[in-house]
Structure formats: structure tokens, C-alpha cells
C-alpha angles and dihedrals in degrees: 000000000000092000089052089053091048092052093047089054091048090049092049090052093049094047089052090053093047093052091048093248119140122237094243109155092003120125141190117216125200110188102191134040095296101202090160101021115119143152123227120204114184113183115186106213120194091236134025116283114258094181143342141189129235117200117175142160120193142179126193144161091208115132096191131077115277143172121252099186139355130189116200123205130183091261100044136015095220101036088151119022130179104196129181106208098175130034119240092016 
């Protein structure tokens, strides 16, 4: 059931990206320690990106390091990486 919920959230995010809507007031919820959980949003702009904005709010009980955001480019998987190395910092 949890996997179904996760896929529905991913699908909702992708549908928003395809229809050129933003993800304002949308959320992705991972209910267990998601060491491999992720969301992929692949917009297909008509021209190369010159800039973009990341706005996020998060809450977690994790006590290990984790990624908040990763931007992949052709040359490098983690071209931009927001990484939280220490909890509560």
C-alpha cells in the first residue's frame, strides 16, 4: 500500500511537470526510512535552462546524513547537491 501511495505522489508530480504547472503546495511523503526513496521530475523545456529556483521545506526524524536535492546534468549526476551531513544542524 505504501508503494502505491509513493507511486501516486510521483505520478502527480510528473503530471504537474508535463502540463507546465508548478509544484506549489504539492508534497512528497516518505513514511519509512527512505534510504533509496526518491522522486524524479524531468521537465522538457523548449530551450536549455539558464537558471532555476529550488524552494523546499522538509521535516525528518532521520539521524543519518541525507540529500535534500540533487540536480543532474549530462556531465555529472550531482551537478548541484544540497546535502545534510549532520542532523539538527
